DOKOL-432807 format. One record per residue (C-alpha): residue number from 1; residue in three letters; x, y, z. Coordinates in Angstrom, 2 decimals, always signed. Layout:
<rs>
- n res px py pz
- NUM ALA X Y Z
...
</rs>
This chain:
<rs>
- n res px py pz
- 1 UNK +18.78 -53.42 -19.77
- 2 UNK +20.20 -55.06 -16.78
- 3 UNK +22.37 -52.77 -14.21
- 4 UNK +25.12 -53.77 -11.92
- 5 UNK +23.53 -53.54 -9.27
- 6 UNK +19.75 -55.03 -10.16
- 7 UNK +21.78 -58.64 -9.20
- 8 UNK +21.88 -57.26 -5.50
- 9 UNK +18.42 -56.58 -5.77
- 10 UNK +16.30 -57.76 -2.37
- 11 UNK +14.32 -60.99 -3.62
- 12 UNK +10.98 -59.51 -4.79
- 13 UNK +12.02 -56.32 -5.72
- 14 UNK +11.52 -55.17 -9.58
- 15 UNK +14.72 -53.41 -11.87
- 16 UNK +11.59 -51.82 -13.55
- 17 UNK +7.94 -50.79 -11.93
- 18 UNK +4.86 -50.01 -14.62
- 19 UNK +3.95 -46.96 -12.83
- 20 UNK +0.40 -46.07 -11.66
- 21 UNK -0.55 -42.55 -12.89
- 22 UNK -2.06 -41.46 -9.73
- 23 UNK -1.57 -38.68 -8.55
- 24 UNK -0.83 -38.04 -4.46
- 25 UNK -4.72 -36.67 -3.55
- 26 UNK -6.03 -39.64 -6.09
- 27 UNK -3.83 -41.63 -3.53
- 28 UNK -5.61 -40.67 -0.53
- 29 UNK -8.69 -40.88 -1.87
- 30 UNK -8.48 -44.82 -2.91
- 31 UNK -6.93 -45.27 +0.63
- 32 UNK -10.25 -43.72 +1.49
- 33 UNK -12.47 -46.12 -0.43
- 34 UNK -10.44 -49.40 +0.55
- 35 UNK -9.92 -48.56 +4.39
- 36 UNK -12.26 -45.76 +5.21
- 37 UNK -12.23 -46.78 +8.93
- 38 UNK -8.57 -47.02 +9.38
- 39 UNK -6.51 -44.71 +10.88
- 40 UNK -4.13 -42.11 +8.73
- 41 UNK -3.28 -39.64 +11.50
- 42 UNK -2.44 -40.11 +15.76
- 43 UNK -1.43 -36.67 +17.24
- 44 UNK -0.73 -36.89 +20.96
- 45 UNK -3.62 -40.13 +20.73
- 46 UNK -5.72 -37.85 +18.47
- 47 UNK -6.58 -40.15 +15.48
- 48 UNK -8.33 -39.25 +12.30
- 49 UNK -9.43 -41.57 +9.78
- 50 UNK -9.42 -41.91 +6.01
- 51 UNK -12.74 -41.20 +5.37
- 52 UNK -12.59 -37.99 +8.21
- 53 UNK -9.23 -37.46 +6.31
- 54 UNK -10.29 -37.16 +3.28
- 55 UNK -13.71 -35.19 +4.18
- 56 UNK -11.38 -32.49 +5.87
- 57 UNK -9.13 -32.21 +2.97
- 58 UNK -12.18 -31.59 +1.06
- 59 UNK -13.45 -28.88 +2.81
- 60 UNK -10.15 -26.67 +3.25
- 61 UNK -10.07 -27.66 -0.52
- 62 UNK -13.18 -25.78 -1.15
- 63 UNK -11.78 -22.73 +1.19
- 64 UNK -8.95 -22.70 -1.01
- 65 UNK -11.50 -21.61 -4.38
- 66 UNK -13.43 -19.89 -2.19
- 67 UNK -10.79 -17.12 -1.36
- 68 UNK -9.57 -16.57 -4.68
- 69 UNK -6.40 -20.21 -4.99
- 70 UNK -7.00 -21.05 -8.72
- 71 UNK -4.35 -24.00 -10.12
- 72 UNK -0.99 -23.00 -10.91
- 73 UNK -1.39 -20.94 -7.53
- 74 UNK +0.94 -21.19 -4.56
- 75 UNK +0.40 -21.89 -1.29
- 76 UNK +2.61 -21.26 +1.57
- 77 UNK +2.86 -24.54 +4.60
- 78 UNK +4.26 -23.09 +7.58
- 79 UNK +4.01 -26.19 +10.18
- 80 UNK +5.28 -28.86 +12.04
- 81 UNK +4.27 -31.87 +11.77
- 82 UNK +0.37 -31.77 +12.70
- 83 UNK -2.72 -33.11 +11.28
- 84 UNK -3.30 -29.68 +10.25
- 85 UNK -0.54 -29.67 +7.99
- 86 UNK -1.08 -33.39 +5.88
- 87 UNK -4.36 -32.00 +5.09
- 88 UNK -3.31 -28.21 +3.78
- 89 UNK -0.69 -30.13 +1.55
- 90 UNK -3.29 -32.52 +0.37
- 91 UNK -6.59 -30.05 -0.34
- 92 UNK -4.09 -27.08 -2.10
- 93 UNK -2.84 -30.51 -4.06
- 94 UNK -6.27 -31.51 -5.30
- 95 UNK -6.92 -28.17 -6.61
- 96 UNK -4.26 -27.85 -9.23
- 97 UNK -1.50 -25.69 -6.55
- 98 UNK +1.69 -25.14 -5.67
- 99 UNK +2.20 -26.08 -2.72
- 100 UNK +5.12 -24.22 -0.48
- 101 UNK +6.55 -25.84 +2.45
- 102 UNK +8.51 -23.88 +4.42
- 103 UNK +10.53 -24.56 +7.43
- 104 UNK +8.88 -22.64 +10.30
- 105 UNK +12.69 -23.00 +12.65
- 106 UNK +13.78 -20.23 +9.58
- 107 UNK +14.48 -16.45 +10.47
- 108 UNK +11.64 -13.74 +8.10
- 109 UNK +14.60 -12.50 +6.51
- 110 UNK +14.99 -16.67 +5.05
- 111 UNK +10.80 -16.59 +4.85
- 112 UNK +10.16 -13.49 +3.38
- 113 UNK +12.56 -15.01 +0.22
- 114 UNK +10.76 -17.82 -0.23
- 115 UNK +7.04 -16.52 -0.29
- 116 UNK +8.58 -13.73 -2.72
- 117 UNK +10.27 -15.85 -4.26
- 118 UNK +7.42 -19.08 -4.66
- 119 UNK +5.39 -15.85 -5.06
- 120 UNK +2.72 -17.33 -2.58
- 121 UNK -0.59 -15.48 -2.34
- 122 UNK -2.05 -18.04 +0.38
- 123 UNK +0.02 -19.28 +3.71
- 124 UNK -2.06 -21.46 +5.99
- 125 UNK +0.84 -20.93 +9.47
- 126 UNK +0.74 -21.44 +13.27
- 127 UNK -0.54 -19.65 +15.71
- 128 UNK +2.88 -19.25 +17.43
- 129 UNK +4.65 -17.78 +14.10
- 130 UNK +0.96 -15.36 +13.32
- 131 UNK +2.31 -12.44 +15.33
- 132 UNK +5.27 -12.28 +12.46
- 133 UNK +3.27 -13.41 +9.57
- 134 UNK +1.10 -10.97 +9.98
- 135 UNK +3.61 -8.22 +10.19
- 136 UNK +6.04 -9.66 +7.49
- 137 UNK +2.98 -10.34 +4.94
- 138 UNK +2.99 -6.13 +3.76
- 139 UNK +6.36 -7.26 +1.90
- 140 UNK +4.74 -10.26 +0.47
- 141 UNK +1.93 -11.38 -2.26
- 142 UNK +0.52 -13.23 +0.20
- 143 UNK -3.75 -11.93 +1.02
- 144 UNK -4.66 -14.69 +3.86
- 145 UNK -3.29 -15.90 +6.39
- 146 UNK -5.05 -19.52 +8.11
- 147 UNK -3.88 -19.75 +11.71
- 148 UNK -4.17 -23.05 +13.64
- 149 UNK -2.56 -23.81 +16.19
- 150 UNK -1.19 -27.64 +18.47
- 151 UNK -4.68 -27.28 +20.91
- 152 UNK -6.20 -28.02 +17.65
- 153 UNK -6.90 -31.52 +18.04
- 154 UNK -6.47 -33.29 +20.59
- 155 UNK -7.47 -36.14 +22.33
- 156 UNK -9.85 -35.23 +26.07
- 157 UNK -8.50 -34.71 +28.48
- 158 UNK -5.67 -32.62 +26.75
- 159 UNK -8.22 -30.65 +24.65
- 160 UNK -9.36 -29.32 +28.43
- 161 UNK -6.56 -28.98 +30.02
- 162 UNK -4.43 -27.42 +26.88
- 163 UNK -5.74 -23.78 +26.75
- 164 UNK -4.51 -23.30 +30.67
- 165 UNK -1.29 -24.51 +30.06
- 166 UNK -0.10 -23.75 +26.56
- 167 UNK +0.65 -20.06 +26.90
- 168 UNK +2.81 -21.15 +29.77
- 169 UNK +4.74 -23.28 +28.14
- 170 UNK +5.18 -21.60 +25.22
- 171 UNK +3.10 -23.58 +22.90
- 172 UNK -0.25 -21.04 +21.92
- 173 UNK -0.13 -17.73 +20.56
- 174 UNK -2.66 -14.99 +20.60
- 175 UNK -2.92 -13.94 +16.90
- 176 UNK -3.58 -10.46 +16.52
- 177 UNK -6.98 -9.15 +14.86
- 178 UNK -5.85 -8.56 +10.79
- 179 UNK -7.59 -8.44 +7.89
- 180 UNK -8.25 -11.79 +6.10
- 181 UNK -7.11 -13.61 +8.97
- 182 UNK -8.89 -17.40 +8.59
- 183 UNK -8.92 -19.62 +11.81
- 184 UNK -8.82 -23.92 +10.96
- 185 UNK -10.89 -25.22 +12.22
- 186 UNK -13.84 -22.36 +11.34
- 187 UNK -12.55 -22.79 +7.86
- 188 UNK -13.15 -26.55 +7.78
- 189 UNK -16.73 -25.74 +9.52
- 190 UNK -17.56 -23.55 +6.65
- 191 UNK -17.32 -25.60 +3.80
- 192 UNK -18.63 -28.91 +2.70
- 193 UNK -16.75 -32.15 +2.42
- 194 UNK -18.03 -32.38 -1.55
- 195 UNK -15.18 -33.51 -3.60
- 196 UNK -13.57 -30.27 -5.30
- 197 UNK -13.63 -31.44 -8.76
- 198 UNK -9.91 -29.94 -11.14
- 199 UNK -8.18 -31.15 -14.08
- 200 UNK -4.58 -32.00 -13.52
- 201 UNK -1.81 -33.56 -15.26
- 202 UNK +0.48 -35.74 -14.14
- 203 UNK +3.61 -33.56 -15.42
- 204 UNK +1.55 -30.24 -14.18
- 205 UNK +4.16 -28.72 -10.74
- 206 UNK +3.22 -29.98 -7.49
- 207 UNK +5.11 -28.27 -4.79
- 208 UNK +8.29 -25.76 -4.78
- 209 UNK +10.72 -26.88 -2.16
- 210 UNK +13.64 -25.41 -1.16
- 211 UNK +17.25 -25.99 -0.92
- 212 UNK +19.77 -23.78 +0.09
- 213 UNK +22.32 -22.06 -2.90
- 214 UNK +25.70 -22.41 -2.86
- 215 UNK +25.17 -18.84 -4.26
- 216 UNK +23.65 -18.00 -0.63
- 217 UNK +19.74 -17.46 -1.96
- 218 UNK +17.90 -20.80 -1.04
- 219 UNK +16.22 -22.27 -4.85
- 220 UNK +12.83 -23.39 -5.24
- 221 UNK +12.91 -27.08 -6.79
- 222 UNK +10.29 -27.19 -9.21
- 223 UNK +8.92 -30.82 -8.13
- 224 UNK +6.02 -32.64 -10.44
- 225 UNK +2.48 -34.85 -9.31
- 226 UNK +5.22 -37.74 -11.21
- 227 UNK +7.54 -36.54 -9.60
- 228 UNK +6.39 -37.16 -5.42
- 229 UNK +4.19 -40.35 -7.13
- 230 UNK +6.73 -42.27 -8.73
- 231 UNK +8.91 -41.93 -5.55
- 232 UNK +6.48 -43.01 -3.13
- 233 UNK +5.95 -45.96 -5.83
- 234 UNK +9.32 -47.23 -6.01
- 235 UNK +9.56 -47.16 -2.05
- 236 UNK +6.22 -49.77 -2.85
- 237 UNK +8.64 -51.69 -4.05
- 238 UNK +11.32 -51.09 -2.01
- 239 UNK +9.68 -52.63 +0.41
- 240 UNK +7.55 -55.55 -0.22
- 241 UNK +6.86 -57.47 +2.38
- 242 UNK +5.28 -54.17 +3.59
- 243 UNK +1.28 -54.59 +3.91
- 244 UNK -0.80 -52.36 +2.91
- 245 UNK -3.05 -50.98 +5.34
- 246 UNK -1.34 -53.04 +7.87
- 247 UNK +1.19 -51.14 +9.07
- 248 UNK +2.47 -47.85 +11.37
- 249 UNK +4.55 -45.23 +10.16
- 250 UNK +5.54 -42.58 +12.95
- 251 UNK +6.59 -39.22 +11.43
- 252 UNK +9.55 -37.66 +13.64
- 253 UNK +11.61 -36.27 +10.13
- 254 UNK +9.74 -32.92 +9.55
- 255 UNK +7.22 -32.71 +6.27
- 256 UNK +8.52 -29.51 +5.38
- 257 UNK +12.11 -31.08 +4.44
- 258 UNK +10.83 -33.24 +1.75
- 259 UNK +12.59 -36.49 +3.19
- 260 UNK +9.76 -37.13 +5.95
- 261 UNK +7.51 -35.73 +3.24
- 262 UNK +7.89 -38.47 +0.81
- 263 UNK +9.46 -41.02 +2.54
- 264 UNK +6.49 -40.84 +5.33
- 265 UNK +3.62 -38.53 +4.79
- 266 UNK +2.54 -39.64 +1.15
- 267 UNK +4.36 -43.54 +1.88
- 268 UNK +1.94 -43.53 +3.98
- 269 UNK -0.68 -42.45 +2.76
- 270 UNK -0.15 -44.30 -0.99
- 271 UNK -0.26 -47.51 +1.83
- 272 UNK -3.21 -46.91 +3.79
- 273 UNK -1.04 -46.90 +6.76
- 274 UNK -1.78 -45.14 +10.34
- 275 UNK +1.06 -42.19 +10.43
- 276 UNK +2.32 -40.77 +14.20
- 277 UNK +2.76 -37.64 +14.19
- 278 UNK +5.79 -36.20 +16.58
- 279 UNK +6.08 -32.28 +16.08
- 280 UNK +9.59 -31.93 +17.72
- 281 UNK +11.33 -35.33 +17.68
- 282 UNK +12.65 -35.81 +20.82
- 283 UNK +13.65 -39.54 +22.10
- 284 UNK +11.28 -38.62 +25.04
- 285 UNK +8.55 -37.99 +22.69
- 286 UNK +9.74 -40.55 +19.88
- 287 UNK +9.76 -43.12 +23.04
- 288 UNK +6.20 -42.51 +24.36
- 289 UNK +4.77 -42.80 +20.94
- 290 UNK +6.72 -45.82 +19.82
- 291 UNK +5.51 -47.88 +23.60
- 292 UNK +2.34 -46.31 +23.31
- 293 UNK +1.26 -46.87 +19.06
- 294 UNK +3.86 -49.34 +18.28
- 295 UNK +4.73 -48.29 +15.07
- 296 UNK +6.29 -51.06 +12.66
- 297 UNK +8.09 -48.81 +9.62
- 298 UNK +10.28 -46.29 +10.99
- 299 UNK +12.60 -43.86 +9.03
- 300 UNK +15.14 -41.28 +11.16
- 301 UNK +18.12 -39.59 +10.72
- 302 UNK +21.65 -40.48 +12.54
- 303 UNK +20.47 -37.81 +15.66
- 304 UNK +17.44 -39.36 +15.96
- 305 UNK +19.05 -42.92 +16.62
- 306 UNK +21.87 -41.85 +18.20
- 307 UNK +19.67 -39.42 +21.17
- 308 UNK +17.78 -42.32 +21.03
- 309 UNK +20.49 -44.60 +22.10
- 310 UNK +21.39 -42.38 +24.53
- 311 UNK +18.17 -41.93 +26.72
- 312 UNK +18.00 -43.11 +29.75
- 313 UNK +14.33 -44.92 +29.40
- 314 UNK +15.11 -46.44 +26.15
- 315 UNK +16.63 -50.31 +27.23
- 316 UNK +13.93 -50.42 +29.57
- 317 UNK +11.39 -49.59 +25.95
- 318 UNK +10.06 -52.60 +24.13
- 319 UNK +10.50 -51.33 +20.58
- 320 UNK +10.38 -54.07 +19.57
- 321 UNK +6.85 -53.46 +17.11
- 322 UNK +9.17 -52.05 +15.05
- 323 UNK +9.42 -54.18 +11.55
- 324 UNK +12.35 -52.04 +9.62
- 325 UNK +13.64 -49.03 +9.37
- 326 UNK +15.39 -46.11 +6.95
- 327 UNK +18.17 -43.58 +7.99
- 328 UNK +19.10 -40.87 +5.16
- 329 UNK +20.50 -37.14 +5.93
- 330 UNK +24.19 -38.53 +6.57
- 331 UNK +26.22 -41.74 +7.57
- 332 UNK +24.92 -43.75 +10.38
- 333 UNK +27.88 -45.12 +12.66
- 334 UNK +28.22 -48.76 +12.58
- 335 UNK +28.03 -48.92 +16.83
- 336 UNK +24.61 -47.63 +16.32
- 337 UNK +23.70 -49.85 +13.67
- 338 UNK +24.01 -52.43 +15.59
- 339 UNK +22.60 -51.89 +18.86
- 340 UNK +19.58 -50.38 +17.60
- 341 UNK +19.18 -53.35 +15.91
- 342 UNK +20.11 -55.83 +18.35
- 343 UNK +17.30 -53.75 +20.32
- 344 UNK +14.91 -53.77 +18.26
- 345 UNK +14.83 -57.07 +16.13
- 346 UNK +15.01 -54.67 +13.06
- 347 UNK +16.46 -54.12 +10.39
- 348 UNK +18.74 -50.57 +9.31
- 349 UNK +18.79 -49.56 +5.65
- 350 UNK +20.61 -46.33 +4.40
- 351 UNK +19.73 -44.28 +1.92
- 352 UNK +20.64 -41.52 +0.34
- 353 UNK +18.47 -38.60 -1.97
- 354 UNK +18.88 -35.08 -2.92
- 355 UNK +16.02 -32.26 -3.08
- 356 UNK +15.96 -32.81 -6.80
- 357 UNK +15.30 -36.01 -6.74
- 358 UNK +12.46 -35.78 -4.65
- 359 UNK +14.07 -37.09 -2.63
- 360 UNK +15.47 -40.94 -2.73
- 361 UNK +18.05 -42.03 -5.45
- 362 UNK +19.98 -45.21 -3.81
- 363 UNK +19.06 -47.72 -0.37
- 364 UNK +20.78 -50.30 +1.09
- 365 UNK +18.66 -53.29 -0.02
- 366 UNK +15.99 -54.60 +2.39
- 367 UNK +15.99 -58.10 +3.25
- 368 UNK +19.13 -58.08 +0.89
- 369 UNK +22.82 -57.80 +1.95
- 370 UNK +23.36 -54.03 +3.55
- 371 UNK +27.37 -52.53 +2.75
- 372 UNK +27.95 -50.37 +6.11
- 373 UNK +29.09 -46.85 +5.12
- 374 UNK +27.45 -48.07 +1.34
- 375 UNK +24.16 -45.79 +0.46
- 376 UNK +23.19 -48.65 -1.85
- 377 UNK +22.03 -49.33 -4.74
- 378 UNK +20.15 -47.32 -6.89
- 379 UNK +16.50 -47.54 -6.92
- 380 UNK +14.49 -48.98 -9.94
- 381 UNK +14.33 -47.00 -12.78
- 382 UNK +16.90 -45.52 -11.36
- 383 UNK +20.66 -44.85 -13.91
- 384 UNK +23.65 -43.55 -11.92
- 385 UNK +27.03 -42.89 -13.73
- 386 UNK +30.52 -41.57 -11.76
- 387 UNK +31.97 -39.34 -13.91
- 388 UNK +34.97 -37.63 -14.34
- 389 UNK +35.02 -34.28 -11.63
- 390 UNK +36.58 -32.22 -14.61
- 391 UNK +34.52 -32.66 -17.96
- 392 UNK +31.59 -33.64 -15.79
- 393 UNK +31.59 -37.07 -19.19
- 394 UNK +33.50 -39.25 -19.25
- 395 UNK +32.36 -42.33 -17.17
- 396 UNK +35.45 -43.41 -14.46
- 397 UNK +36.68 -47.19 -13.80
- 398 UNK +34.91 -48.79 -11.37
- 399 UNK +36.19 -48.05 -7.47
- 400 UNK +37.58 -44.72 -8.93
- 401 UNK +36.58 -41.77 -7.71
- 402 UNK +33.91 -38.60 -9.44
- 403 UNK +31.13 -36.84 -9.38
- 404 UNK +27.66 -38.78 -9.14
- 405 UNK +24.94 -37.90 -11.63
- 406 UNK +21.49 -39.65 -11.67
- 407 UNK +18.60 -39.93 -14.29
- 408 UNK +15.03 -41.73 -13.21
- 409 UNK +11.46 -40.74 -12.85
- 410 UNK +12.14 -38.45 -9.36
- 411 UNK +14.70 -36.07 -11.06
- 412 UNK +12.99 -32.46 -10.51
- 413 UNK +11.84 -30.27 -13.47
- 414 UNK +14.36 -27.88 -12.66
- 415 UNK +15.11 -24.10 -10.48
- 416 UNK +12.10 -21.70 -9.97
- 417 UNK +12.93 -18.85 -12.22
- 418 UNK +16.74 -19.80 -12.12
- 419 UNK +17.46 -20.92 -16.08
- 420 UNK +21.05 -20.39 -15.43
- 421 UNK +21.04 -23.21 -11.93
- 422 UNK +18.97 -25.32 -13.96
- 423 UNK +20.98 -25.89 -16.92
- 424 UNK +24.29 -26.48 -14.43
- 425 UNK +22.37 -28.96 -12.50
- 426 UNK +20.17 -30.59 -15.08
- 427 UNK +22.32 -31.45 -18.80
- 428 UNK +21.16 -34.64 -20.68
- 429 UNK +18.90 -35.86 -19.26
- 430 UNK +20.87 -35.83 -15.79
- 431 UNK +21.45 -35.00 -12.41
- 432 UNK +24.69 -33.43 -11.23
- 433 UNK +24.47 -33.90 -7.60
- 434 UNK +27.75 -32.72 -6.21
- 435 UNK +28.24 -35.53 -4.46
- 436 UNK +31.58 -37.67 -5.53
- 437 UNK +31.05 -41.25 -4.91
- 438 UNK +32.35 -44.21 -5.69
- 439 UNK +31.25 -47.69 -6.96
- 440 UNK +31.88 -51.43 -6.03
- 441 UNK +31.36 -54.44 -7.77
- 442 UNK +27.95 -54.69 -7.03
- 443 UNK +26.94 -51.57 -7.91
- 444 UNK +27.18 -50.46 -4.33
- 445 UNK +27.34 -46.64 -4.36
- 446 UNK +29.80 -44.59 -2.08
- 447 UNK +29.88 -41.00 -0.97
- 448 UNK +33.05 -40.32 -0.11
- 449 UNK +33.30 -36.50 -0.16
- 450 UNK +31.24 -33.80 -1.54
- 451 UNK +32.49 -31.46 -3.90
- 452 UNK +29.89 -28.65 -2.79
- 453 UNK +30.38 -26.88 +0.27
- 454 UNK +26.95 -28.28 +1.82
- 455 UNK +27.03 -28.95 +5.68
- 456 UNK +25.33 -31.39 +7.14
- 457 UNK +23.82 -31.16 +10.17
- 458 UNK +21.20 -33.41 +12.05
- 459 UNK +19.61 -34.15 +9.25
- 460 UNK +19.49 -30.48 +8.60
- 461 UNK +21.22 -29.52 +4.53
- 462 UNK +23.18 -25.58 +5.71
- 463 UNK +24.73 -24.10 +2.71
- 464 UNK +27.79 -21.98 +4.06
- 465 UNK +27.60 -19.85 +2.17
- 466 UNK +24.02 -18.55 +3.26
- 467 UNK +26.07 -18.30 +6.98
- 468 UNK +29.27 -16.47 +5.04
- 469 UNK +26.84 -13.53 +3.76
- 470 UNK +25.59 -12.94 +7.39
- 471 UNK +28.30 -13.03 +8.90
- 472 UNK +29.47 -10.39 +6.23
- 473 UNK +26.58 -8.06 +6.63
- 474 UNK +28.47 -7.45 +10.65
- 475 UNK +30.05 -3.97 +11.04
- 476 UNK +32.88 -5.16 +12.43
- 477 UNK +33.54 -8.07 +10.37
- 478 UNK +35.91 -8.11 +7.29
- 479 UNK +35.98 -11.43 +7.02
- 480 UNK +34.19 -14.68 +7.08
- 481 UNK +34.02 -18.67 +6.35
- 482 UNK +31.86 -21.08 +7.82
- 483 UNK +32.84 -24.43 +7.17
- 484 UNK +31.25 -27.97 +8.38
- 485 UNK +33.40 -30.18 +11.00
- 486 UNK +32.98 -33.40 +12.38
- 487 UNK +30.43 -33.73 +15.88
- 488 UNK +29.85 -36.96 +16.84
- 489 UNK +25.88 -36.17 +17.79
- 490 UNK +25.06 -34.31 +14.41
- 491 UNK +26.65 -35.39 +12.53
- 492 UNK +28.37 -32.27 +11.51
- 493 UNK +28.78 -28.78 +13.13
- 494 UNK +29.20 -25.31 +11.83
- 495 UNK +32.12 -23.29 +12.92
- 496 UNK +32.64 -19.76 +11.66
- 497 UNK +36.04 -18.27 +10.76
- 498 UNK +36.60 -14.60 +11.62
- 499 UNK +38.52 -11.86 +11.09
- 500 UNK +37.68 -8.70 +12.26
- 501 UNK +38.23 -5.47 +10.60
- 502 UNK +41.17 -2.92 +11.37
- 503 UNK +40.68 -1.40 +14.36
- 504 UNK +37.80 -3.29 +15.51
- 505 UNK +37.07 -5.88 +18.65
- 506 UNK +34.92 -8.78 +18.21
- 507 UNK +34.02 -11.42 +21.06
- 508 UNK +32.96 -15.06 +20.28
- 509 UNK +29.42 -14.52 +22.29
- 510 UNK +29.12 -11.16 +19.92
- 511 UNK +28.98 -13.21 +16.76
- 512 UNK +27.01 -16.03 +18.35
- 513 UNK +23.54 -13.42 +19.91
- 514 UNK +24.23 -11.18 +15.78
- 515 UNK +23.20 -15.26 +13.96
- 516 UNK +20.68 -16.19 +16.27
- 517 UNK +18.42 -12.98 +15.61
- 518 UNK +19.58 -13.88 +11.68
- 519 UNK +19.98 -17.09 +10.90
- 520 UNK +17.46 -20.64 +11.74
- 521 UNK +18.40 -21.88 +14.70
- 522 UNK +19.83 -25.05 +13.72
- 523 UNK +21.66 -22.71 +11.21
- 524 UNK +23.78 -20.90 +13.81
- 525 UNK +26.98 -21.58 +14.74
- 526 UNK +28.34 -23.88 +17.81
- 527 UNK +31.84 -22.94 +17.31
- 528 UNK +33.58 -19.30 +16.54
- 529 UNK +37.68 -19.09 +15.91
- 530 UNK +38.80 -15.05 +15.26
- 531 UNK +41.73 -14.84 +12.70
- 532 UNK +44.52 -12.35 +11.30
- 533 UNK +43.48 -14.50 +8.56
- 534 UNK +42.25 -16.43 +6.35
- 535 UNK +43.77 -18.78 +3.75
- 536 UNK +43.59 -17.60 +0.43
- 537 UNK +44.12 -18.86 -3.43
- 538 UNK +45.94 -16.93 -5.84
- 539 UNK +43.50 -15.47 -7.43
- 540 UNK +42.02 -14.13 -3.42
- 541 UNK +39.25 -17.20 -2.68
- 542 UNK +39.08 -17.15 +0.85
- 543 UNK +39.90 -22.02 +0.41
- 544 UNK +37.25 -23.02 +2.92
- 545 UNK +38.80 -26.56 +2.46
- 546 UNK +41.97 -26.21 +3.53
- 547 UNK +40.44 -24.33 +7.42
- 548 UNK +38.19 -27.90 +7.60
- 549 UNK +40.99 -30.20 +7.04
- 550 UNK +42.72 -27.62 +9.41
- 551 UNK +39.84 -28.17 +12.01
- 552 UNK +39.71 -32.02 +11.11
- 553 UNK +43.64 -32.52 +12.16
- 554 UNK +43.14 -30.07 +14.96
- 555 UNK +40.62 -32.57 +16.45
- 556 UNK +42.42 -35.66 +14.92
- 557 UNK +45.60 -34.16 +17.68
- 558 UNK +43.39 -33.55 +19.99
</rs>
């Protein structure tokens, strides 16, 4: 049945897809068979062909099995965008293991929770993080740690120079001697590239992707092989003018975040494209990669577009290789869209998604009408409704706001070991997003507010309750409340309101130093305000929305 939004699809985009039942590791094998000599990955000028990538994946898959990993066991990956990250991910899926992607910016406290919650038994991590992870291992079920470094795969002469300068620049660390700590390159060299055969069902769980919770505890979103494969197939259908085996993507979005995982890493491999890996997406590194390796597909978050436009070398650089851009995670300012499109000649389409939907559910039509401020229209085979905020069932009239709920093959299987939270989020086949939205007469959707308190800063999802709980552990803090406030560069930034305990004195610096020790860098508040009291409801609940509204009003007057 046609939906209102189908009439807004770009030419060549189907309303429904005849999905292939192909897992991602099998898609890699197919890309290797079709394009063996094509470049699959580029890191700092070091390139790996599809033939070589598939061979590396087979070698590591054999090593995982030899280390005792069985189908359904969890393998944690703690890496930035490196060749090794791609290999570790695909090798795990190939043996039927469940991947647990972890953010290298996380604190030990956050990583300990995710490793224990997921019950991971093997960890692949960066040498810079290895000392911390070896120390943390005794508090988890992790038995083996495979360590790799930025310098493992570099072209000549960078490979020669790297050991000389790496430690001074903080790009390499000595790994303490410890039992069951192995090294990535040695591991690969020890096993044959013989393909591993494991019986994997399309509906088997492939990934635990952690997302923050309003309760302060991050939840493991369970995504199946079908979720991952079908969301990529939706992207393939949405961009019909991109040619299989002929494009070049650029991986600035981190693979440990589901946006980068699906829309860059998995999409490129499914399509047989080259993928330029950028572990630290700073404007200078992005510009160098674009001018040198000429990507055609450019997925990014608003801070990356804004950062590039502000860089002094951008106007002197040739960005015309870019054919299409995808932006998500936060609204992109109109002037940024216009300036970037005029500079590249490429079209930017904004989209929307959640970790719970693998993530993509909506994109503005590529080659069709883009509506500024809209998240676009639902992808093929994706159904959406806007329902009453109170009862969650009554459909709202067109143009009226309500909670956005989604149904489709990309929707998660549930939260790991959290039946209550799963039942609250997945109801009668619908994913309740917690986002307040409207739909216009052409089927375009607009996010107008968030029912949830989530802060989106620089493309990262930050849950204020998590920050609150860290602050409440401070011996001098009586009350604390974190909110997202508008920020020109990051979209939003974190501000905390603190009430000190009676008789105690606190400073902004004290709070910031404390947060830096306890939270990932991007979650650390940028602003601190000390108060005598915080606004509360009649039942004594701190009114987060009121604090945010006060701050927005203050910014308007400034």
